[in-house]
Biopython code that builds the backbone (N, CA, C, O; Angstrom):
import numpy as np
from Bio.PDB.StructureBuilder import StructureBuilder

atoms = [
    (1, "MET", "N", (-2.559, 0.831, -28.181)),
    (1, "MET", "CA", (-2.671, -0.511, -27.674)),
    (1, "MET", "C", (-3.447, -1.334, -28.697)),
    (1, "MET", "O", (-4.458, -0.873, -29.227)),
    (2, "SER", "N", (-2.988, -2.529, -28.972)),
    (2, "SER", "CA", (-3.645, -3.359, -29.981)),
    (2, "SER", "C", (-5.032, -3.793, -29.503)),
    (2, "SER", "O", (-5.279, -3.949, -28.307)),
    (3, "SER", "N", (-5.925, -3.983, -30.473)),
    (3, "SER", "CA", (-7.295, -4.373, -30.118)),
    (3, "SER", "C", (-7.322, -5.760, -29.478)),
    (3, "SER", "O", (-8.180, -6.022, -28.634)),
    (4, "ASP", "N", (-6.398, -6.665, -29.861)),
    (4, "ASP", "CA", (-6.340, -7.987, -29.228)),
    (4, "ASP", "C", (-5.978, -7.867, -27.750)),
    (4, "ASP", "O", (-6.544, -8.559, -26.903)),
    (5, "LEU", "N", (-5.030, -6.984, -27.451)),
    (5, "LEU", "CA", (-4.632, -6.792, -26.060)),
    (5, "LEU", "C", (-5.760, -6.161, -25.263)),
    (5, "LEU", "O", (-6.007, -6.554, -24.123)),
    (6, "VAL", "N", (-6.445, -5.192, -25.844)),
    (6, "VAL", "CA", (-7.571, -4.557, -25.154)),
    (6, "VAL", "C", (-8.649, -5.586, -24.849)),
    (6, "VAL", "O", (-9.209, -5.583, -23.753)),
    (7, "ARG", "N", (-8.949, -6.470, -25.802)),
    (7, "ARG", "CA", (-9.950, -7.521, -25.553)),
    (7, "ARG", "C", (-9.490, -8.460, -24.446)),
    (7, "ARG", "O", (-10.305, -8.930, -23.653)),
    (8, "THR", "N", (-8.200, -8.733, -24.385)),
    (8, "THR", "CA", (-7.659, -9.612, -23.350)),
    (8, "THR", "C", (-7.765, -8.955, -21.975)),
    (8, "THR", "O", (-8.068, -9.622, -20.986)),
    (9, "LEU", "N", (-7.518, -7.662, -21.917)),
    (9, "LEU", "CA", (-7.506, -6.954, -20.641)),
    (9, "LEU", "C", (-8.891, -6.571, -20.134)),
    (9, "LEU", "O", (-9.088, -6.425, -18.928)),
    (10, "GLU", "N", (-9.836, -6.411, -21.027)),
    (10, "GLU", "CA", (-11.154, -5.946, -20.627)),
    (10, "GLU", "C", (-11.755, -6.877, -19.578)),
    (10, "GLU", "O", (-11.913, -8.076, -19.808)),
    (11, "GLY", "N", (-12.080, -6.312, -18.442)),
    (11, "GLY", "CA", (-12.672, -7.080, -17.350)),
    (11, "GLY", "C", (-11.663, -7.841, -16.502)),
    (11, "GLY", "O", (-12.050, -8.491, -15.530)),
    (12, "SER", "N", (-10.378, -7.778, -16.846)),
    (12, "SER", "CA", (-9.355, -8.484, -16.078)),
    (12, "SER", "C", (-8.988, -7.714, -14.824)),
    (12, "SER", "O", (-9.104, -6.490, -14.768)),
    (13, "ARG", "N", (-8.547, -8.449, -13.826)),
    (13, "ARG", "CA", (-8.012, -7.846, -12.613)),
    (13, "ARG", "C", (-6.506, -7.970, -12.667)),
    (13, "ARG", "O", (-5.968, -9.062, -12.854)),
    (14, "CYS", "N", (-5.827, -6.849, -12.501)),
    (14, "CYS", "CA", (-4.378, -6.812, -12.654)),
    (14, "CYS", "C", (-3.726, -6.327, -11.370)),
    (14, "CYS", "O", (-4.216, -5.398, -10.727)),
    (15, "LEU", "N", (-2.636, -6.949, -11.005)),
    (15, "LEU", "CA", (-1.846, -6.533, -9.851)),
    (15, "LEU", "C", (-0.561, -5.917, -10.367)),
    (15, "LEU", "O", (0.188, -6.555, -11.108)),
    (16, "VAL", "N", (-0.305, -4.675, -9.975)),
    (16, "VAL", "CA", (0.918, -3.990, -10.389)),
    (16, "VAL", "C", (1.692, -3.613, -9.137)),
    (16, "VAL", "O", (1.214, -2.824, -8.323)),
    (17, "THR", "N", (2.889, -4.176, -8.979)),
    (17, "THR", "CA", (3.747, -3.762, -7.874)),
    (17, "THR", "C", (4.559, -2.574, -8.355)),
    (17, "THR", "O", (4.985, -2.528, -9.509)),
    (18, "GLY", "N", (4.770, -1.628, -7.478)),
    (18, "GLY", "CA", (5.489, -0.417, -7.875)),
    (18, "GLY", "C", (4.636, 0.499, -8.737)),
    (18, "GLY", "O", (5.159, 1.287, -9.525)),
    (19, "GLY", "N", (3.322, 0.394, -8.586)),
    (19, "GLY", "CA", (2.408, 1.128, -9.453)),
    (19, "GLY", "C", (2.316, 2.617, -9.198)),
    (19, "GLY", "O", (1.666, 3.323, -9.969)),
    (20, "ALA", "N", (2.944, 3.128, -8.138)),
    (20, "ALA", "CA", (2.900, 4.560, -7.856)),
    (20, "ALA", "C", (4.104, 5.298, -8.417)),
    (20, "ALA", "O", (4.187, 6.522, -8.321)),
    (21, "GLY", "N", (5.032, 4.560, -9.000)),
    (21, "GLY", "CA", (6.187, 5.195, -9.622)),
    (21, "GLY", "C", (5.834, 5.757, -10.999)),
    (21, "GLY", "O", (4.706, 5.598, -11.465)),
    (22, "PHE", "N", (6.780, 6.402, -11.636)),
    (22, "PHE", "CA", (6.530, 7.030, -12.932)),
    (22, "PHE", "C", (6.079, 6.010, -13.972)),
    (22, "PHE", "O", (5.029, 6.172, -14.594)),
    (23, "ILE", "N", (6.866, 4.973, -14.156)),
    (23, "ILE", "CA", (6.528, 3.969, -15.170)),
    (23, "ILE", "C", (5.326, 3.144, -14.720)),
    (23, "ILE", "O", (4.415, 2.890, -15.508)),
    (24, "GLY", "N", (5.322, 2.730, -13.464)),
    (24, "GLY", "CA", (4.216, 1.912, -12.957)),
    (24, "GLY", "C", (2.872, 2.606, -13.060)),
    (24, "GLY", "O", (1.874, 1.975, -13.407)),
    (25, "SER", "N", (2.833, 3.914, -12.761)),
    (25, "SER", "CA", (1.558, 4.636, -12.829)),
    (25, "SER", "C", (1.070, 4.758, -14.269)),
    (25, "SER", "O", (-0.135, 4.750, -14.516)),
    (26, "HIS", "N", (1.993, 4.871, -15.216)),
    (26, "HIS", "CA", (1.586, 4.891, -16.627)),
    (26, "HIS", "C", (1.078, 3.515, -17.061)),
    (26, "HIS", "O", (0.147, 3.411, -17.860)),
    (27, "LEU", "N", (1.685, 2.482, -16.537)),
    (27, "LEU", "CA", (1.209, 1.128, -16.803)),
    (27, "LEU", "C", (-0.204, 0.952, -16.241)),
    (27, "LEU", "O", (-1.075, 0.403, -16.915)),
    (28, "VAL", "N", (-0.430, 1.414, -15.017)),
    (28, "VAL", "CA", (-1.757, 1.342, -14.404)),
    (28, "VAL", "C", (-2.767, 2.097, -15.265)),
    (28, "VAL", "O", (-3.865, 1.600, -15.514)),
    (29, "ASP", "N", (-2.404, 3.286, -15.716)),
    (29, "ASP", "CA", (-3.280, 4.090, -16.564)),
    (29, "ASP", "C", (-3.653, 3.323, -17.837)),
    (29, "ASP", "O", (-4.813, 3.323, -18.247)),
    (30, "GLY", "N", (-2.672, 2.675, -18.452)),
    (30, "GLY", "CA", (-2.937, 1.901, -19.669)),
    (30, "GLY", "C", (-3.839, 0.701, -19.415)),
    (30, "GLY", "O", (-4.714, 0.395, -20.225)),
    (31, "LEU", "N", (-3.628, 0.028, -18.301)),
    (31, "LEU", "CA", (-4.468, -1.121, -17.962)),
    (31, "LEU", "C", (-5.918, -0.683, -17.720)),
    (31, "LEU", "O", (-6.856, -1.356, -18.147)),
    (32, "LEU", "N", (-6.087, 0.447, -17.034)),
    (32, "LEU", "CA", (-7.431, 0.969, -16.811)),
    (32, "LEU", "C", (-8.080, 1.379, -18.133)),
    (32, "LEU", "O", (-9.260, 1.110, -18.359)),
    (33, "ALA", "N", (-7.308, 2.027, -19.000)),
    (33, "ALA", "CA", (-7.834, 2.462, -20.297)),
    (33, "ALA", "C", (-8.270, 1.273, -21.149)),
    (33, "ALA", "O", (-9.177, 1.387, -21.974)),
    (34, "ALA", "N", (-7.617, 0.134, -20.941)),
    (34, "ALA", "CA", (-7.951, -1.072, -21.697)),
    (34, "ALA", "C", (-9.113, -1.837, -21.080)),
    (34, "ALA", "O", (-9.514, -2.880, -21.597)),
    (35, "GLY", "N", (-9.660, -1.328, -19.975)),
    (35, "GLY", "CA", (-10.825, -1.965, -19.373)),
    (35, "GLY", "C", (-10.529, -2.848, -18.192)),
    (35, "GLY", "O", (-11.427, -3.520, -17.685)),
    (36, "GLY", "N", (-9.289, -2.867, -17.738)),
    (36, "GLY", "CA", (-8.933, -3.687, -16.585)),
    (36, "GLY", "C", (-9.246, -2.982, -15.283)),
    (36, "GLY", "O", (-9.497, -1.777, -15.259)),
    (37, "THR", "N", (-9.230, -3.741, -14.206)),
    (37, "THR", "CA", (-9.334, -3.236, -12.853)),
    (37, "THR", "C", (-7.991, -3.528, -12.205)),
    (37, "THR", "O", (-7.447, -4.619, -12.374)),
    (38, "VAL", "N", (-7.449, -2.565, -11.466)),
    (38, "VAL", "CA", (-6.063, -2.674, -11.025)),
    (38, "VAL", "C", (-5.942, -2.576, -9.510)),
    (38, "VAL", "O", (-6.566, -1.732, -8.867)),
    (39, "ARG", "N", (-5.131, -3.455, -8.970)),
    (39, "ARG", "CA", (-4.702, -3.372, -7.572)),
    (39, "ARG", "C", (-3.226, -3.001, -7.611)),
    (39, "ARG", "O", (-2.420, -3.683, -8.244)),
    (40, "VAL", "N", (-2.881, -1.918, -6.931)),
    (40, "VAL", "CA", (-1.498, -1.439, -6.875)),
    (40, "VAL", "C", (-0.927, -1.777, -5.509)),
    (40, "VAL", "O", (-1.537, -1.487, -4.480)),
    (41, "LEU", "N", (0.238, -2.388, -5.509)),
    (41, "LEU", "CA", (0.988, -2.628, -4.277)),
    (41, "LEU", "C", (2.250, -1.790, -4.360)),
    (41, "LEU", "O", (3.063, -1.973, -5.266)),
    (42, "ASP", "N", (2.416, -0.879, -3.426)),
    (42, "ASP", "CA", (3.574, 0.011, -3.458)),
    (42, "ASP", "C", (3.923, 0.411, -2.036)),
    (42, "ASP", "O", (3.038, 0.611, -1.204)),
    (43, "ASN", "N", (5.222, 0.527, -1.759)),
    (43, "ASN", "CA", (5.646, 0.988, -0.440)),
    (43, "ASN", "C", (5.943, 2.488, -0.436)),
    (43, "ASN", "O", (6.312, 3.045, 0.598)),
    (44, "PHE", "N", (5.785, 3.133, -1.572)),
    (44, "PHE", "CA", (5.965, 4.576, -1.729)),
    (44, "PHE", "C", (7.361, 5.039, -1.335)),
    (44, "PHE", "O", (7.543, 6.178, -0.905)),
    (45, "SER", "N", (8.350, 4.154, -1.481)),
    (45, "SER", "CA", (9.726, 4.565, -1.193)),
    (45, "SER", "C", (10.260, 5.458, -2.313)),
    (45, "SER", "O", (11.070, 6.350, -2.061)),
    (46, "THR", "N", (9.818, 5.226, -3.531)),
    (46, "THR", "CA", (10.215, 6.089, -4.650)),
    (46, "THR", "C", (9.018, 6.568, -5.459)),
    (46, "THR", "O", (9.157, 7.473, -6.282)),
    (47, "GLY", "N", (7.849, 5.983, -5.243)),
    (47, "GLY", "CA", (6.640, 6.382, -5.958)),
    (47, "GLY", "C", (5.837, 7.394, -5.147)),
    (47, "GLY", "O", (6.116, 7.636, -3.973)),
    (48, "PHE", "N", (4.841, 7.976, -5.795)),
    (48, "PHE", "CA", (4.051, 9.037, -5.160)),
    (48, "PHE", "C", (2.563, 8.786, -5.368)),
    (48, "PHE", "O", (2.141, 8.383, -6.452)),
    (49, "ARG", "N", (1.777, 9.025, -4.334)),
    (49, "ARG", "CA", (0.318, 8.899, -4.441)),
    (49, "ARG", "C", (-0.229, 9.813, -5.529)),
    (49, "ARG", "O", (-1.198, 9.464, -6.204)),
    (50, "ARG", "N", (0.373, 10.961, -5.702)),
    (50, "ARG", "CA", (-0.127, 11.901, -6.713)),
    (50, "ARG", "C", (-0.085, 11.297, -8.117)),
    (50, "ARG", "O", (-0.828, 11.731, -8.998)),
    (51, "ASN", "N", (0.772, 10.306, -8.332)),
    (51, "ASN", "CA", (0.818, 9.652, -9.644)),
    (51, "ASN", "C", (-0.432, 8.830, -9.908)),
    (51, "ASN", "O", (-0.705, 8.473, -11.054)),
    (52, "LEU", "N", (-1.193, 8.524, -8.866)),
    (52, "LEU", "CA", (-2.395, 7.704, -9.001)),
    (52, "LEU", "C", (-3.678, 8.485, -8.739)),
    (52, "LEU", "O", (-4.769, 7.941, -8.910)),
    (53, "GLU", "N", (-3.573, 9.747, -8.327)),
    (53, "GLU", "CA", (-4.743, 10.524, -7.915)),
    (53, "GLU", "C", (-5.789, 10.700, -9.007)),
    (53, "GLU", "O", (-6.985, 10.675, -8.715)),
    (54, "LEU", "N", (-5.376, 10.874, -10.238)),
    (54, "LEU", "CA", (-6.316, 11.175, -11.305)),
    (54, "LEU", "C", (-6.889, 9.925, -11.966)),
    (54, "LEU", "O", (-7.730, 10.018, -12.860)),
    (55, "LEU", "N", (-6.439, 8.778, -11.530)),
    (55, "LEU", "CA", (-6.923, 7.549, -12.143)),
    (55, "LEU", "C", (-8.334, 7.243, -11.681)),
    (55, "LEU", "O", (-8.761, 7.668, -10.607)),
    (56, "GLU", "N", (-9.034, 6.516, -12.491)),
    (56, "GLU", "CA", (-10.464, 6.259, -12.281)),
    (56, "GLU", "C", (-10.738, 5.561, -10.950)),
    (56, "GLU", "O", (-10.234, 4.469, -10.684)),
    (57, "ALA", "N", (-11.530, 6.204, -10.144)),
    (57, "ALA", "CA", (-11.909, 5.634, -8.848)),
    (57, "ALA", "C", (-12.836, 4.442, -9.064)),
    (57, "ALA", "O", (-13.608, 4.405, -10.023)),
    (58, "GLY", "N", (-12.749, 3.491, -8.178)),
    (58, "GLY", "CA", (-13.613, 2.323, -8.257)),
    (58, "GLY", "C", (-12.997, 1.179, -9.044)),
    (58, "GLY", "O", (-13.414, 0.031, -8.894)),
    (59, "ARG", "N", (-12.013, 1.475, -9.877)),
    (59, "ARG", "CA", (-11.361, 0.415, -10.646)),
    (59, "ARG", "C", (-9.896, 0.288, -10.239)),
    (59, "ARG", "O", (-9.116, -0.407, -10.890)),
    (60, "ILE", "N", (-9.537, 0.965, -9.162)),
    (60, "ILE", "CA", (-8.169, 0.876, -8.670)),
    (60, "ILE", "C", (-8.216, 0.755, -7.147)),
    (60, "ILE", "O", (-8.981, 1.443, -6.471)),
    (61, "GLU", "N", (-7.391, -0.122, -6.642)),
    (61, "GLU", "CA", (-7.236, -0.290, -5.200)),
    (61, "GLU", "C", (-5.759, -0.154, -4.901)),
    (61, "GLU", "O", (-4.924, -0.723, -5.603)),
    (62, "ILE", "N", (-5.433, 0.593, -3.868)),
    (62, "ILE", "CA", (-4.033, 0.796, -3.495)),
    (62, "ILE", "C", (-3.781, 0.109, -2.162)),
    (62, "ILE", "O", (-4.488, 0.338, -1.181)),
    (63, "ILE", "N", (-2.767, -0.733, -2.147)),
    (63, "ILE", "CA", (-2.309, -1.366, -0.913)),
    (63, "ILE", "C", (-0.915, -0.829, -0.650)),
    (63, "ILE", "O", (-0.007, -0.999, -1.465)),
    (64, "GLU", "N", (-0.752, -0.176, 0.503)),
    (64, "GLU", "CA", (0.560, 0.355, 0.856)),
    (64, "GLU", "C", (1.303, -0.699, 1.656)),
    (64, "GLU", "O", (0.820, -1.175, 2.683)),
    (65, "GLY", "N", (2.478, -1.056, 1.174)),
    (65, "GLY", "CA", (3.281, -2.041, 1.872)),
    (65, "GLY", "C", (4.419, -2.523, 1.007)),
    (65, "GLY", "O", (4.521, -2.180, -0.171)),
    (66, "ASP", "N", (5.270, -3.324, 1.611)),
    (66, "ASP", "CA", (6.447, -3.868, 0.953)),
    (66, "ASP", "C", (6.159, -5.292, 0.483)),
    (66, "ASP", "O", (5.795, -6.155, 1.281)),
    (67, "ALA", "N", (6.320, -5.525, -0.796)),
    (67, "ALA", "CA", (6.015, -6.836, -1.371)),
    (67, "ALA", "C", (6.894, -7.945, -0.804)),
    (67, "ALA", "O", (6.555, -9.122, -0.927)),
    (68, "SER", "N", (8.016, -7.589, -0.186)),
    (68, "SER", "CA", (8.890, -8.627, 0.378)),
    (68, "SER", "C", (8.394, -9.118, 1.741)),
    (68, "SER", "O", (8.942, -10.074, 2.289)),
    (69, "VAL", "N", (7.373, -8.476, 2.283)),
    (69, "VAL", "CA", (6.780, -8.901, 3.556)),
    (69, "VAL", "C", (5.658, -9.881, 3.236)),
    (69, "VAL", "O", (4.705, -9.533, 2.539)),
    (70, "LEU", "N", (5.768, -11.080, 3.736)),
    (70, "LEU", "CA", (4.853, -12.158, 3.382)),
    (70, "LEU", "C", (3.385, -11.770, 3.542)),
    (70, "LEU", "O", (2.588, -11.989, 2.630)),
    (71, "GLU", "N", (3.023, -11.205, 4.674)),
    (71, "GLU", "CA", (1.625, -10.866, 4.911)),
    (71, "GLU", "C", (1.113, -9.808, 3.935)),
    (71, "GLU", "O", (-0.042, -9.860, 3.514)),
    (72, "VAL", "N", (1.960, -8.859, 3.579)),
    (72, "VAL", "CA", (1.576, -7.831, 2.597)),
    (72, "VAL", "C", (1.350, -8.484, 1.237)),
    (72, "VAL", "O", (0.376, -8.178, 0.549)),
    (73, "GLY", "N", (2.242, -9.374, 0.858)),
    (73, "GLY", "CA", (2.078, -10.093, -0.406)),
    (73, "GLY", "C", (0.806, -10.919, -0.433)),
    (73, "GLY", "O", (0.105, -10.960, -1.444)),
    (74, "ARG", "N", (0.512, -11.571, 0.668)),
    (74, "ARG", "CA", (-0.730, -12.356, 0.745)),
    (74, "ARG", "C", (-1.954, -11.465, 0.589)),
    (74, "ARG", "O", (-2.909, -11.817, -0.103)),
    (75, "ARG", "N", (-1.913, -10.299, 1.247)),
    (75, "ARG", "CA", (-3.037, -9.372, 1.148)),
    (75, "ARG", "C", (-3.208, -8.873, -0.290)),
    (75, "ARG", "O", (-4.329, -8.680, -0.761)),
    (76, "ALA", "N", (-2.098, -8.670, -0.970)),
    (76, "ALA", "CA", (-2.152, -8.163, -2.345)),
    (76, "ALA", "C", (-2.801, -9.159, -3.303)),
    (76, "ALA", "O", (-3.463, -8.758, -4.260)),
    (77, "VAL", "N", (-2.616, -10.441, -3.051)),
    (77, "VAL", "CA", (-3.170, -11.444, -3.962)),
    (77, "VAL", "C", (-4.441, -12.094, -3.442)),
    (77, "VAL", "O", (-4.982, -13.008, -4.063)),
    (78, "ALA", "N", (-4.914, -11.612, -2.292)),
    (78, "ALA", "CA", (-6.128, -12.190, -1.703)),
    (78, "ALA", "C", (-7.341, -11.915, -2.580)),
    (78, "ALA", "O", (-7.401, -10.912, -3.290)),
    (79, "ASP", "N", (-8.298, -12.821, -2.515)),
    (79, "ASP", "CA", (-9.572, -12.623, -3.212)),
    (79, "ASP", "C", (-10.301, -11.445, -2.601)),
    (79, "ASP", "O", (-9.928, -10.928, -1.547)),
    (80, "GLY", "N", (-11.340, -11.042, -3.286)),
    (80, "GLY", "CA", (-12.161, -9.949, -2.768)),
    (80, "GLY", "C", (-11.677, -8.618, -3.287)),
    (80, "GLY", "O", (-10.617, -8.521, -3.905)),
    (81, "GLY", "N", (-12.466, -7.592, -3.030)),
    (81, "GLY", "CA", (-12.126, -6.268, -3.521)),
    (81, "GLY", "C", (-12.179, -6.230, -5.033)),
    (81, "GLY", "O", (-12.509, -7.235, -5.662)),
    (82, "LEU", "N", (-11.874, -5.143, -5.605)),
    (82, "LEU", "CA", (-11.789, -4.972, -7.057)),
    (82, "LEU", "C", (-13.036, -5.440, -7.781)),
    (82, "LEU", "O", (-12.972, -5.781, -8.962)),
    (83, "GLY", "N", (-14.143, -5.463, -7.112)),
    (83, "GLY", "CA", (-15.392, -5.821, -7.775)),
    (83, "GLY", "C", (-15.547, -7.298, -8.040)),
    (83, "GLY", "O", (-16.525, -7.711, -8.663)),
    (84, "GLY", "N", (-14.599, -8.117, -7.578)),
    (84, "GLY", "CA", (-14.687, -9.550, -7.810)),
    (84, "GLY", "C", (-15.462, -10.225, -6.694)),
    (84, "GLY", "O", (-15.996, -9.570, -5.798)),
    (85, "GLY", "N", (-15.513, -11.536, -6.764)),
    (85, "GLY", "CA", (-16.228, -12.287, -5.735)),
    (85, "GLY", "C", (-15.540, -12.163, -4.400)),
    (85, "GLY", "O", (-14.347, -11.863, -4.341)),
    (86, "GLY", "N", (-16.261, -12.384, -3.343)),
    (86, "GLY", "CA", (-15.718, -12.293, -1.993)),
    (86, "GLY", "C", (-14.721, -13.385, -1.703)),
    (86, "GLY", "O", (-14.542, -14.314, -2.491)),
    (87, "GLY", "N", (-14.075, -13.260, -0.561)),
    (87, "GLY", "CA", (-13.017, -14.191, -0.226)),
    (87, "GLY", "C", (-13.493, -15.572, 0.186)),
    (87, "GLY", "O", (-12.714, -16.523, 0.125)),
    (88, "GLY", "N", (-14.731, -15.716, 0.599)),
    (88, "GLY", "CA", (-15.128, -17.000, 1.139)),
    (88, "GLY", "C", (-15.988, -17.811, 0.205)),
    (88, "GLY", "O", (-17.210, -17.821, 0.358)),
    (89, "GLY", "N", (-15.418, -18.470, -0.727)),
    (89, "GLY", "CA", (-16.251, -19.309, -1.577)),
    (89, "GLY", "C", (-16.270, -18.842, -3.014)),
    (89, "GLY", "O", (-15.335, -18.184, -3.470)),
    (90, "GLY", "N", (-17.315, -19.173, -3.721)),
    (90, "GLY", "CA", (-17.373, -19.025, -5.164)),
    (90, "GLY", "C", (-17.040, -17.660, -5.712)),
    (90, "GLY", "O", (-17.319, -16.632, -5.094)),
    (91, "GLY", "N", (-16.448, -17.671, -6.867)),
    (91, "GLY", "CA", (-16.150, -16.436, -7.581)),
    (91, "GLY", "C", (-14.871, -15.796, -7.101)),
    (91, "GLY", "O", (-14.235, -16.262, -6.156)),
    (92, "GLY", "N", (-14.513, -14.735, -7.760)),
    (92, "GLY", "CA", (-13.313, -13.997, -7.397)),
    (92, "GLY", "C", (-12.068, -14.765, -7.779)),
    (92, "GLY", "O", (-12.059, -15.511, -8.758)),
    (93, "GLY", "N", (-11.041, -14.582, -7.014)),
    (93, "GLY", "CA", (-9.788, -15.266, -7.274)),
    (93, "GLY", "C", (-8.969, -14.549, -8.323)),
    (93, "GLY", "O", (-9.441, -13.633, -8.996)),
    (94, "TRP", "N", (-7.740, -14.987, -8.443)),
    (94, "TRP", "CA", (-6.824, -14.361, -9.393)),
    (94, "TRP", "C", (-6.440, -15.325, -10.505)),
    (94, "TRP", "O", (-5.521, -15.037, -11.271)),
    (95, "GLY", "N", (-7.118, -16.460, -10.611)),
    (95, "GLY", "CA", (-6.807, -17.389, -11.683)),
    (95, "GLY", "C", (-7.057, -16.760, -13.041)),
    (95, "GLY", "O", (-7.996, -15.980, -13.201)),
    (96, "ASN", "N", (-6.242, -17.085, -14.005)),
    (96, "ASN", "CA", (-6.363, -16.579, -15.369)),
    (96, "ASN", "C", (-6.356, -15.063, -15.432)),
    (96, "ASN", "O", (-7.029, -14.467, -16.274)),
    (97, "GLN", "N", (-5.605, -14.445, -14.552)),
    (97, "GLN", "CA", (-5.513, -12.988, -14.549)),
    (97, "GLN", "C", (-4.146, -12.579, -15.057)),
    (97, "GLN", "O", (-3.262, -13.416, -15.240)),
    (98, "ILE", "N", (-3.982, -11.307, -15.280)),
    (98, "ILE", "CA", (-2.734, -10.762, -15.805)),
    (98, "ILE", "C", (-1.952, -10.177, -14.643)),
    (98, "ILE", "O", (-2.452, -9.310, -13.927)),
    (99, "TRP", "N", (-0.747, -10.639, -14.457)),
    (99, "TRP", "CA", (0.100, -10.159, -13.380)),
    (99, "TRP", "C", (1.218, -9.333, -13.992)),
    (99, "TRP", "O", (1.849, -9.755, -14.961)),
    (100, "VAL", "N", (1.462, -8.167, -13.433)),
    (100, "VAL", "CA", (2.523, -7.306, -13.917)),
    (100, "VAL", "C", (3.391, -6.932, -12.735)),
    (100, "VAL", "O", (2.906, -6.385, -11.744)),
    (101, "ARG", "N", (4.657, -7.224, -12.839)),
    (101, "ARG", "CA", (5.589, -6.814, -11.786)),
    (101, "ARG", "C", (6.519, -5.814, -12.403)),
    (101, "ARG", "O", (7.113, -6.059, -13.453)),
    (102, "HIS", "N", (6.646, -4.682, -11.747)),
    (102, "HIS", "CA", (7.474, -3.615, -12.284)),
    (102, "HIS", "C", (8.481, -3.180, -11.242)),
    (102, "HIS", "O", (8.197, -3.180, -10.044)),
    (103, "GLY", "N", (9.635, -2.819, -11.702)),
    (103, "GLY", "CA", (10.627, -2.247, -10.805)),
    (103, "GLY", "C", (11.578, -3.278, -10.241)),
    (103, "GLY", "O", (11.388, -4.483, -10.402)),
    (104, "ALA", "N", (12.583, -2.793, -9.593)),
    (104, "ALA", "CA", (13.596, -3.640, -8.966)),
    (104, "ALA", "C", (13.629, -3.306, -7.485)),
    (104, "ALA", "O", (13.273, -2.198, -7.084)),
    (105, "PRO", "N", (14.052, -4.258, -6.680)),
    (105, "PRO", "CA", (14.139, -3.951, -5.254)),
    (105, "PRO", "C", (15.146, -2.833, -4.998)),
    (105, "PRO", "O", (16.130, -2.715, -5.729)),
    (106, "PRO", "N", (14.921, -2.019, -3.984)),
    (106, "PRO", "CA", (15.861, -0.932, -3.688)),
    (106, "PRO", "C", (17.197, -1.496, -3.244)),
    (106, "PRO", "O", (17.267, -2.580, -2.666)),
    (107, "ALA", "N", (18.251, -0.752, -3.519)),
    (107, "ALA", "CA", (19.590, -1.152, -3.078)),
    (107, "ALA", "C", (19.649, -1.149, -1.570)),
    (107, "ALA", "O", (19.069, -0.276, -0.924)),
    (108, "ARG", "N", (20.330, -2.094, -1.014)),
    (108, "ARG", "CA", (20.439, -2.179, 0.453)),
    (108, "ARG", "C", (21.833, -1.840, 0.887)),
    (108, "ARG", "O", (22.128, -1.854, 2.082)),
]
sb = StructureBuilder()
sb.init_structure("model")
sb.init_model(0)
sb.init_chain("A")
sb.init_seg("    ")
for serial, (resi, resn, name, xyz) in enumerate(atoms, 1):
    if name == "N":
        sb.init_residue(resn, " ", resi, " ")
    sb.init_atom(name, np.array(xyz, "f"), 0.0, 1.0, " ", f" {name:<3s}", serial, name[0])
structure = sb.get_structure()
């Protein structure tokens, strides 16, 4: 990973959808290695919790749910958690953060 990218990611909060899948979990691992804190949103339809088990505790939050459900999506982008500021007032938020969306919706 380039040093410029590592400097950009250090201290950033990242949201990865599909983060429990093979590719998504490797992406999460790379973001953590670069100094980011990661929130994973996954419905575990094709991904596995075991793909995230060895990742650093305290810098990863897992939300189980389907990103196409409005309330789940709202929860995924809500302030708070991940060591940031709380939801009510100053600090926190997802402004100027790195968003990563991985994967395609399942066939219906």
